[in-house]
N, CA, C and O atoms as a Maestro MAE file, in Angstrom:
{
 s_m_m2io_version
 :::
 2.0.0
}

f_m_ct {
 s_m_title
 :::
 protein
 m_atom[260] {
  # First column is atom index #
  i_m_mmod_type
  r_m_x_coord
  r_m_y_coord
  r_m_z_coord
  i_m_residue_number
  s_m_chain_name
  s_m_pdb_residue_name
  s_m_pdb_atom_name
  i_m_atomic_number
  :::
  1 25 157.954 -148.441 -68.663 1 A "MET " " N  " 7
  2 3 156.701 -148.421 -67.939 1 A "MET " " CA " 6
  3 2 156.318 -149.833 -67.501 1 A "MET " " C  " 6
  4 15 155.692 -150.006 -66.455 1 A "MET " " O  " 8
  5 25 156.673 -150.806 -68.260 2 A "SER " " N  " 7
  6 3 156.346 -152.186 -67.959 2 A "SER " " CA " 6
  7 2 157.072 -152.665 -66.707 2 A "SER " " C  " 6
  8 15 156.515 -153.431 -65.920 2 A "SER " " O  " 8
  9 25 158.309 -152.219 -66.520 3 A "SER " " N  " 7
  10 3 159.063 -152.624 -65.335 3 A "SER " " CA " 6
  11 2 158.478 -151.995 -64.074 3 A "SER " " C  " 6
  12 15 158.552 -152.587 -62.998 3 A "SER " " O  " 8
  13 25 157.899 -150.804 -64.196 4 A "ALA " " N  " 7
  14 3 157.272 -150.165 -63.044 4 A "ALA " " CA " 6
  15 2 156.029 -150.949 -62.624 4 A "ALA " " C  " 6
  16 15 155.769 -151.123 -61.433 4 A "ALA " " O  " 8
  17 25 155.266 -151.419 -63.607 5 A "LYS " " N  " 7
  18 3 154.079 -152.222 -63.302 5 A "LYS " " CA " 6
  19 2 154.466 -153.545 -62.658 5 A "LYS " " C  " 6
  20 15 153.818 -153.992 -61.712 5 A "LYS " " O  " 8
  21 25 155.516 -154.168 -63.169 6 A "SER " " N  " 7
  22 3 155.939 -155.447 -62.591 6 A "SER " " CA " 6
  23 2 156.508 -155.247 -61.182 6 A "SER " " C  " 6
  24 15 156.370 -156.120 -60.324 6 A "SER " " O  " 8
  25 25 157.141 -154.105 -60.949 7 A "LEU " " N  " 7
  26 3 157.649 -153.799 -59.618 7 A "LEU " " CA " 6
  27 2 156.498 -153.611 -58.627 7 A "LEU " " C  " 6
  28 15 156.564 -154.100 -57.499 7 A "LEU " " O  " 8
  29 25 155.457 -152.912 -59.041 8 A "VAL " " N  " 7
  30 3 154.279 -152.720 -58.188 8 A "VAL " " CA " 6
  31 2 153.593 -154.052 -57.938 8 A "VAL " " C  " 6
  32 15 153.175 -154.335 -56.815 8 A "VAL " " O  " 8
  33 25 153.474 -154.860 -58.958 9 A "LEU " " N  " 7
  34 3 152.849 -156.167 -58.801 9 A "LEU " " CA " 6
  35 2 153.652 -157.049 -57.852 9 A "LEU " " C  " 6
  36 15 153.075 -157.738 -57.011 9 A "LEU " " O  " 8
  37 25 154.967 -157.034 -57.977 10 A "ALA " " N  " 7
  38 3 155.814 -157.841 -57.090 10 A "ALA " " CA " 6
  39 2 155.710 -157.368 -55.646 10 A "ALA " " C  " 6
  40 15 155.707 -158.187 -54.728 10 A "ALA " " O  " 8
  41 25 155.625 -156.064 -55.434 11 A "SER " " N  " 7
  42 3 155.501 -155.555 -54.064 11 A "SER " " CA " 6
  43 2 154.139 -155.901 -53.467 11 A "SER " " C  " 6
  44 15 154.038 -156.163 -52.269 11 A "SER " " O  " 8
  45 25 153.096 -155.905 -54.289 12 A "LEU " " N  " 7
  46 3 151.775 -156.302 -53.793 12 A "LEU " " CA " 6
  47 2 151.743 -157.778 -53.402 12 A "LEU " " C  " 6
  48 15 151.151 -158.144 -52.387 12 A "LEU " " O  " 8
  49 25 152.376 -158.614 -54.204 13 A "VAL " " N  " 7
  50 3 152.432 -160.044 -53.891 13 A "VAL " " CA " 6
  51 2 153.239 -160.283 -52.626 13 A "VAL " " C  " 6
  52 15 152.860 -161.107 -51.794 13 A "VAL " " O  " 8
  53 25 154.339 -159.576 -52.476 14 A "ALA " " N  " 7
  54 3 155.171 -159.741 -51.285 14 A "ALA " " CA " 6
  55 2 154.451 -159.275 -50.028 14 A "ALA " " C  " 6
  56 15 154.554 -159.910 -48.978 14 A "ALA " " O  " 8
  57 25 153.720 -158.165 -50.134 15 A "SER " " N  " 7
  58 3 153.004 -157.690 -48.950 15 A "SER " " CA " 6
  59 2 151.837 -158.608 -48.600 15 A "SER " " C  " 6
  60 15 151.523 -158.773 -47.421 15 A "SER " " O  " 8
  61 25 151.199 -159.199 -49.583 16 A "ALA " " N  " 7
  62 3 150.112 -160.144 -49.318 16 A "ALA " " CA " 6
  63 2 150.661 -161.421 -48.692 16 A "ALA " " C  " 6
  64 15 150.005 -162.014 -47.836 16 A "ALA " " O  " 8
  65 25 151.832 -161.847 -49.095 17 A "ALA " " N  " 7
  66 3 152.434 -163.061 -48.542 17 A "ALA " " CA " 6
  67 2 152.858 -162.856 -47.089 17 A "ALA " " C  " 6
  68 15 152.923 -163.813 -46.317 17 A "ALA " " O  " 8
  69 25 153.141 -161.629 -46.723 18 A "ALA " " N  " 7
  70 3 153.556 -161.352 -45.347 18 A "ALA " " CA " 6
  71 2 152.415 -161.582 -44.360 18 A "ALA " " C  " 6
  72 15 152.658 -161.892 -43.194 18 A "ALA " " O  " 8
  73 25 151.183 -161.434 -44.816 19 A "PHE " " N  " 7
  74 3 150.026 -161.587 -43.926 19 A "PHE " " CA " 6
  75 2 149.291 -162.905 -44.125 19 A "PHE " " C  " 6
  76 15 148.210 -163.100 -43.568 19 A "PHE " " O  " 8
  77 25 149.851 -163.796 -44.897 20 A "ALA " " N  " 7
  78 3 149.226 -165.099 -45.117 20 A "ALA " " CA " 6
  79 2 149.338 -165.935 -43.842 20 A "ALA " " C  " 6
  80 15 150.365 -165.879 -43.166 20 A "ALA " " O  " 8
  81 25 148.303 -166.710 -43.498 21 A "PRO " " N  " 7
  82 3 148.366 -167.524 -42.287 21 A "PRO " " CA " 6
  83 2 149.408 -168.633 -42.407 21 A "PRO " " C  " 6
  84 15 149.598 -169.218 -43.473 21 A "PRO " " O  " 8
  85 25 150.066 -168.902 -41.307 22 A "VAL " " N  " 7
  86 3 151.095 -169.935 -41.259 22 A "VAL " " CA " 6
  87 2 150.569 -171.087 -40.417 22 A "VAL " " C  " 6
  88 15 150.066 -170.879 -39.313 22 A "VAL " " O  " 8
  89 25 150.686 -172.292 -40.936 23 A "SER " " N  " 7
  90 3 150.201 -173.439 -40.166 23 A "SER " " CA " 6
  91 2 151.162 -173.720 -39.023 23 A "SER " " C  " 6
  92 15 152.380 -173.684 -39.197 23 A "SER " " O  " 8
  93 25 150.599 -174.002 -37.844 24 A "GLN " " N  " 7
  94 3 151.401 -174.279 -36.659 24 A "GLN " " CA " 6
  95 2 150.985 -175.622 -36.091 24 A "GLN " " C  " 6
  96 15 149.797 -175.930 -36.004 24 A "GLN " " O  " 8
  97 25 151.962 -176.414 -35.710 25 A "LYS " " N  " 7
  98 3 151.648 -177.693 -35.093 25 A "LYS " " CA " 6
  99 2 151.361 -177.474 -33.604 25 A "LYS " " C  " 6
  100 15 151.833 -176.507 -33.007 25 A "LYS " " O  " 8
  101 25 150.604 -178.356 -33.034 26 A "ALA " " N  " 7
  102 3 150.269 -178.250 -31.621 26 A "ALA " " CA " 6
  103 2 151.511 -178.511 -30.779 26 A "ALA " " C  " 6
  104 15 152.240 -179.477 -31.006 26 A "ALA " " O  " 8
  105 25 151.738 -177.646 -29.818 27 A "SER " " N  " 7
  106 3 152.907 -177.825 -28.950 27 A "SER " " CA " 6
  107 2 152.456 -178.327 -27.583 27 A "SER " " C  " 6
  108 15 151.320 -178.092 -27.171 27 A "SER " " O  " 8
  109 25 153.327 -179.002 -26.904 28 A "SER " " N  " 7
  110 3 152.986 -179.499 -25.579 28 A "SER " " CA " 6
  111 2 153.072 -178.374 -24.568 28 A "SER " " C  " 6
  112 15 153.671 -177.331 -24.833 28 A "SER " " O  " 8
  113 25 152.484 -178.585 -23.432 29 A "SER " " N  " 7
  114 3 152.455 -177.564 -22.397 29 A "SER " " CA " 6
  115 2 153.846 -177.324 -21.832 29 A "SER " " C  " 6
  116 15 154.624 -178.261 -21.652 29 A "SER " " O  " 8
  117 25 154.149 -176.076 -21.558 30 A "ALA " " N  " 7
  118 3 155.452 -175.727 -20.981 30 A "ALA " " CA " 6
  119 2 155.540 -176.161 -19.525 30 A "ALA " " C  " 6
  120 15 156.630 -176.212 -18.955 30 A "ALA " " O  " 8
  121 25 154.393 -176.474 -18.919 31 A "LEU " " N  " 7
  122 3 154.396 -176.881 -17.521 31 A "LEU " " CA " 6
  123 2 155.073 -178.233 -17.325 31 A "LEU " " C  " 6
  124 15 155.565 -178.528 -16.236 31 A "LEU " " O  " 8
  125 25 155.101 -179.035 -18.343 32 A "LYS " " N  " 7
  126 3 155.703 -180.363 -18.237 32 A "LYS " " CA " 6
  127 2 157.124 -180.391 -18.791 32 A "LYS " " C  " 6
  128 15 157.704 -181.463 -18.961 32 A "LYS " " O  " 8
  129 25 157.677 -179.232 -19.068 33 A "ALA " " N  " 7
  130 3 158.966 -179.163 -19.738 33 A "ALA " " CA " 6
  131 2 160.121 -179.626 -18.856 33 A "ALA " " C  " 6
  132 15 161.094 -180.177 -19.372 33 A "ALA " " O  " 8
  133 25 160.042 -179.420 -17.543 34 A "PHE " " N  " 7
  134 3 161.182 -179.687 -16.681 34 A "PHE " " CA " 6
  135 2 160.869 -180.679 -15.566 34 A "PHE " " C  " 6
  136 15 161.574 -180.704 -14.556 34 A "PHE " " O  " 8
  137 25 159.839 -181.488 -15.723 35 A "GLU " " N  " 7
  138 3 159.421 -182.355 -14.627 35 A "GLU " " CA " 6
  139 2 160.415 -183.468 -14.311 35 A "GLU " " C  " 6
  140 15 160.383 -184.019 -13.210 35 A "GLU " " O  " 8
  141 25 161.296 -183.812 -15.247 36 A "SER " " N  " 7
  142 3 162.257 -184.873 -14.974 36 A "SER " " CA " 6
  143 2 163.661 -184.320 -14.708 36 A "SER " " C  " 6
  144 15 164.619 -185.090 -14.634 36 A "SER " " O  " 8
  145 25 163.793 -183.017 -14.565 37 A "GLU " " N  " 7
  146 3 165.107 -182.402 -14.352 37 A "GLU " " CA " 6
  147 2 165.537 -182.495 -12.888 37 A "GLU " " C  " 6
  148 15 164.709 -182.654 -11.991 37 A "GLU " " O  " 8
  149 25 166.820 -182.394 -12.673 38 A "LEU " " N  " 7
  150 3 167.391 -182.401 -11.343 38 A "LEU " " CA " 6
  151 2 166.967 -181.144 -10.586 38 A "LEU " " C  " 6
  152 15 167.044 -180.040 -11.125 38 A "LEU " " O  " 8
  153 25 166.525 -181.304 -9.356 39 A "GLY " " N  " 7
  154 3 166.114 -180.166 -8.545 39 A "GLY " " CA " 6
  155 2 164.621 -179.907 -8.548 39 A "GLY " " C  " 6
  156 15 164.153 -179.022 -7.832 39 A "GLY " " O  " 8
  157 25 163.868 -180.646 -9.326 40 A "VAL " " N  " 7
  158 3 162.426 -180.471 -9.360 40 A "VAL " " CA " 6
  159 2 161.835 -181.095 -8.113 40 A "VAL " " C  " 6
  160 15 162.164 -182.227 -7.760 40 A "VAL " " O  " 8
  161 25 160.957 -180.351 -7.444 41 A "GLN " " N  " 7
  162 3 160.338 -180.860 -6.223 41 A "GLN " " CA " 6
  163 2 158.896 -180.373 -6.146 41 A "GLN " " C  " 6
  164 15 158.544 -179.388 -6.796 41 A "GLN " " O  " 8
  165 25 158.061 -181.042 -5.367 42 A "PRO " " N  " 7
  166 3 156.680 -180.588 -5.209 42 A "PRO " " CA " 6
  167 2 156.647 -179.290 -4.407 42 A "PRO " " C  " 6
  168 15 157.648 -178.932 -3.785 42 A "PRO " " O  " 8
  169 25 155.520 -178.577 -4.407 43 A "PRO " " N  " 7
  170 3 155.404 -177.329 -3.642 43 A "PRO " " CA " 6
  171 2 155.681 -177.557 -2.155 43 A "PRO " " C  " 6
  172 15 155.394 -178.626 -1.617 43 A "PRO " " O  " 8
  173 25 156.236 -176.551 -1.507 44 A "LEU " " N  " 7
  174 3 156.637 -176.684 -0.112 44 A "LEU " " CA " 6
  175 2 155.482 -176.616 0.865 44 A "LEU " " C  " 6
  176 15 155.587 -177.135 1.977 44 A "LEU " " O  " 8
  177 25 154.379 -175.988 0.478 45 A "GLY " " N  " 7
  178 3 153.292 -175.799 1.431 45 A "GLY " " CA " 6
  179 2 153.580 -174.592 2.307 45 A "GLY " " C  " 6
  180 15 154.097 -173.588 1.817 45 A "GLY " " O  " 8
  181 25 153.259 -174.668 3.579 46 A "PHE " " N  " 7
  182 3 153.490 -173.548 4.489 46 A "PHE " " CA " 6
  183 2 154.989 -173.385 4.711 46 A "PHE " " C  " 6
  184 15 155.655 -174.292 5.211 46 A "PHE " " O  " 8
  185 25 155.511 -172.221 4.335 47 A "PHE " " N  " 7
  186 3 156.948 -171.973 4.438 47 A "PHE " " CA " 6
  187 2 157.135 -170.509 4.807 47 A "PHE " " C  " 6
  188 15 156.838 -169.628 4.001 47 A "PHE " " O  " 8
  189 25 157.616 -170.241 5.996 48 A "ASP " " N  " 7
  190 3 157.815 -168.880 6.482 48 A "ASP " " CA " 6
  191 2 159.229 -168.753 7.039 48 A "ASP " " C  " 6
  192 15 159.409 -168.774 8.257 48 A "ASP " " O  " 8
  193 25 160.233 -168.622 6.178 49 A "PRO " " N  " 7
  194 3 161.618 -168.602 6.650 49 A "PRO " " CA " 6
  195 2 161.969 -167.346 7.444 49 A "PRO " " C  " 6
  196 15 162.905 -167.373 8.243 49 A "PRO " " O  " 8
  197 25 161.242 -166.246 7.244 50 A "LEU " " N  " 7
  198 3 161.540 -165.006 7.964 50 A "LEU " " CA " 6
  199 2 160.773 -164.887 9.276 50 A "LEU " " C  " 6
  200 15 161.026 -163.971 10.059 50 A "LEU " " O  " 8
  201 25 159.847 -165.795 9.522 51 A "GLY " " N  " 7
  202 3 159.078 -165.761 10.755 51 A "GLY " " CA " 6
  203 2 158.100 -164.599 10.825 51 A "GLY " " C  " 6
  204 15 157.842 -164.081 11.912 51 A "GLY " " O  " 8
  205 25 157.561 -164.185 9.712 52 A "LEU " " N  " 7
  206 3 156.639 -163.060 9.673 52 A "LEU " " CA " 6
  207 2 155.237 -163.424 10.162 52 A "LEU " " C  " 6
  208 15 154.470 -162.549 10.565 52 A "LEU " " O  " 8
  209 25 154.911 -164.694 10.127 53 A "LEU " " N  " 7
  210 3 153.577 -165.140 10.540 53 A "LEU " " CA " 6
  211 2 153.695 -165.811 11.902 53 A "LEU " " C  " 6
  212 15 153.936 -167.015 11.988 53 A "LEU " " O  " 8
  213 25 153.527 -165.044 12.948 54 A "GLU " " N  " 7
  214 3 153.722 -165.538 14.316 54 A "GLU " " CA " 6
  215 2 152.758 -166.661 14.676 54 A "GLU " " C  " 6
  216 15 153.175 -167.724 15.137 54 A "GLU " " O  " 8
  217 25 151.457 -166.417 14.462 55 A "ASP " " N  " 7
  218 3 150.440 -167.372 14.917 55 A "ASP " " CA " 6
  219 2 149.847 -168.187 13.763 55 A "ASP " " C  " 6
  220 15 148.710 -168.649 13.862 55 A "ASP " " O  " 8
  221 25 150.586 -168.368 12.688 56 A "ALA " " N  " 7
  222 3 150.061 -169.091 11.528 56 A "ALA " " CA " 6
  223 2 150.436 -170.568 11.592 56 A "ALA " " C  " 6
  224 15 151.436 -170.951 12.200 56 A "ALA " " O  " 8
  225 25 149.611 -171.378 10.950 57 A "ASP " " N  " 7
  226 3 149.878 -172.797 10.817 57 A "ASP " " CA " 6
  227 2 149.421 -173.239 9.428 57 A "ASP " " C  " 6
  228 15 148.977 -172.412 8.632 57 A "ASP " " O  " 8
  229 25 149.525 -174.515 9.134 58 A "GLN " " N  " 7
  230 3 149.184 -175.018 7.804 58 A "GLN " " CA " 6
  231 2 147.717 -174.773 7.481 58 A "GLN " " C  " 6
  232 15 147.391 -174.433 6.343 58 A "GLN " " O  " 8
  233 25 146.829 -174.937 8.450 59 A "GLU " " N  " 7
  234 3 145.396 -174.741 8.212 59 A "GLU " " CA " 6
  235 2 145.091 -173.297 7.830 59 A "GLU " " C  " 6
  236 15 144.332 -173.069 6.888 59 A "GLU " " O  " 8
  237 25 145.655 -172.323 8.526 60 A "ARG " " N  " 7
  238 3 145.421 -170.915 8.225 60 A "ARG " " CA " 6
  239 2 146.048 -170.549 6.870 60 A "ARG " " C  " 6
  240 15 145.481 -169.767 6.106 60 A "ARG " " O  " 8
  241 25 147.208 -171.117 6.588 61 A "PHE " " N  " 7
  242 3 147.847 -170.889 5.302 61 A "PHE " " CA " 6
  243 2 146.942 -171.361 4.155 61 A "PHE " " C  " 6
  244 15 146.766 -170.647 3.168 61 A "PHE " " O  " 8
  245 25 146.371 -172.564 4.288 62 A "ASP " " N  " 7
  246 3 145.483 -173.098 3.262 62 A "ASP " " CA " 6
  247 2 144.222 -172.247 3.118 62 A "ASP " " C  " 6
  248 15 143.728 -172.049 2.008 62 A "ASP " " O  " 8
  249 25 143.706 -171.750 4.230 63 A "ARG " " N  " 7
  250 3 142.496 -170.929 4.191 63 A "ARG " " CA " 6
  251 2 142.757 -169.597 3.502 63 A "ARG " " C  " 6
  252 15 141.937 -169.150 2.700 63 A "ARG " " O  " 8
  253 25 143.882 -168.955 3.798 64 A "LEU " " N  " 7
  254 3 144.185 -167.648 3.211 64 A "LEU " " CA " 6
  255 2 144.643 -167.748 1.760 64 A "LEU " " C  " 6
  256 15 144.506 -166.797 0.990 64 A "LEU " " O  " 8
  257 25 145.164 -168.857 1.411 65 A "ARG " " N  " 7
  258 3 145.651 -169.024 0.050 65 A "ARG " " CA " 6
  259 2 144.495 -169.098 -0.875 65 A "ARG " " C  " 6
  260 15 144.680 -169.240 -2.084 65 A "ARG " " O  " 8
  :::
 }
 m_bond[259] {
  # First column is bond index #
  i_m_from
  i_m_to
  i_m_order
  :::
  1 1 2 1
  2 2 3 1
  3 3 4 2
  4 3 5 1
  5 5 6 1
  6 6 7 1
  7 7 8 2
  8 7 9 1
  9 9 10 1
  10 10 11 1
  11 11 12 2
  12 11 13 1
  13 13 14 1
  14 14 15 1
  15 15 16 2
  16 15 17 1
  17 17 18 1
  18 18 19 1
  19 19 20 2
  20 19 21 1
  21 21 22 1
  22 22 23 1
  23 23 24 2
  24 23 25 1
  25 25 26 1
  26 26 27 1
  27 27 28 2
  28 27 29 1
  29 29 30 1
  30 30 31 1
  31 31 32 2
  32 31 33 1
  33 33 34 1
  34 34 35 1
  35 35 36 2
  36 35 37 1
  37 37 38 1
  38 38 39 1
  39 39 40 2
  40 39 41 1
  41 41 42 1
  42 42 43 1
  43 43 44 2
  44 43 45 1
  45 45 46 1
  46 46 47 1
  47 47 48 2
  48 47 49 1
  49 49 50 1
  50 50 51 1
  51 51 52 2
  52 51 53 1
  53 53 54 1
  54 54 55 1
  55 55 56 2
  56 55 57 1
  57 57 58 1
  58 58 59 1
  59 59 60 2
  60 59 61 1
  61 61 62 1
  62 62 63 1
  63 63 64 2
  64 63 65 1
  65 65 66 1
  66 66 67 1
  67 67 68 2
  68 67 69 1
  69 69 70 1
  70 70 71 1
  71 71 72 2
  72 71 73 1
  73 73 74 1
  74 74 75 1
  75 75 76 2
  76 75 77 1
  77 77 78 1
  78 78 79 1
  79 79 80 2
  80 79 81 1
  81 81 82 1
  82 82 83 1
  83 83 84 2
  84 83 85 1
  85 85 86 1
  86 86 87 1
  87 87 88 2
  88 87 89 1
  89 89 90 1
  90 90 91 1
  91 91 92 2
  92 91 93 1
  93 93 94 1
  94 94 95 1
  95 95 96 2
  96 95 97 1
  97 97 98 1
  98 98 99 1
  99 99 100 2
  100 99 101 1
  101 101 102 1
  102 102 103 1
  103 103 104 2
  104 103 105 1
  105 105 106 1
  106 106 107 1
  107 107 108 2
  108 107 109 1
  109 109 110 1
  110 110 111 1
  111 111 112 2
  112 111 113 1
  113 113 114 1
  114 114 115 1
  115 115 116 2
  116 115 117 1
  117 117 118 1
  118 118 119 1
  119 119 120 2
  120 119 121 1
  121 121 122 1
  122 122 123 1
  123 123 124 2
  124 123 125 1
  125 125 126 1
  126 126 127 1
  127 127 128 2
  128 127 129 1
  129 129 130 1
  130 130 131 1
  131 131 132 2
  132 131 133 1
  133 133 134 1
  134 134 135 1
  135 135 136 2
  136 135 137 1
  137 137 138 1
  138 138 139 1
  139 139 140 2
  140 139 141 1
  141 141 142 1
  142 142 143 1
  143 143 144 2
  144 143 145 1
  145 145 146 1
  146 146 147 1
  147 147 148 2
  148 147 149 1
  149 149 150 1
  150 150 151 1
  151 151 152 2
  152 151 153 1
  153 153 154 1
  154 154 155 1
  155 155 156 2
  156 155 157 1
  157 157 158 1
  158 158 159 1
  159 159 160 2
  160 159 161 1
  161 161 162 1
  162 162 163 1
  163 163 164 2
  164 163 165 1
  165 165 166 1
  166 166 167 1
  167 167 168 2
  168 167 169 1
  169 169 170 1
  170 170 171 1
  171 171 172 2
  172 171 173 1
  173 173 174 1
  174 174 175 1
  175 175 176 2
  176 175 177 1
  177 177 178 1
  178 178 179 1
  179 179 180 2
  180 179 181 1
  181 181 182 1
  182 182 183 1
  183 183 184 2
  184 183 185 1
  185 185 186 1
  186 186 187 1
  187 187 188 2
  188 187 189 1
  189 189 190 1
  190 190 191 1
  191 191 192 2
  192 191 193 1
  193 193 194 1
  194 194 195 1
  195 195 196 2
  196 195 197 1
  197 197 198 1
  198 198 199 1
  199 199 200 2
  200 199 201 1
  201 201 202 1
  202 202 203 1
  203 203 204 2
  204 203 205 1
  205 205 206 1
  206 206 207 1
  207 207 208 2
  208 207 209 1
  209 209 210 1
  210 210 211 1
  211 211 212 2
  212 211 213 1
  213 213 214 1
  214 214 215 1
  215 215 216 2
  216 215 217 1
  217 217 218 1
  218 218 219 1
  219 219 220 2
  220 219 221 1
  221 221 222 1
  222 222 223 1
  223 223 224 2
  224 223 225 1
  225 225 226 1
  226 226 227 1
  227 227 228 2
  228 227 229 1
  229 229 230 1
  230 230 231 1
  231 231 232 2
  232 231 233 1
  233 233 234 1
  234 234 235 1
  235 235 236 2
  236 235 237 1
  237 237 238 1
  238 238 239 1
  239 239 240 2
  240 239 241 1
  241 241 242 1
  242 242 243 1
  243 243 244 2
  244 243 245 1
  245 245 246 1
  246 246 247 1
  247 247 248 2
  248 247 249 1
  249 249 250 1
  250 250 251 1
  251 251 252 2
  252 251 253 1
  253 253 254 1
  254 254 255 1
  255 255 256 2
  256 255 257 1
  257 257 258 1
  258 258 259 1
  259 259 260 2
  :::
 }
}
């Protein structure tokens, strides 16, 4: 009977440890992760490679965006 009590006690301790808070260190933003990599470039701005915007220009693009 004693081993059954110790088994229940051990399972209660294990289940309580599963929900204990874990300390986390502050991480840096993922947005700055690849800024020095090859191929990184600033945004293109107005870019319509398919020609879907017949009468559009940079000003209209900025307004609609």
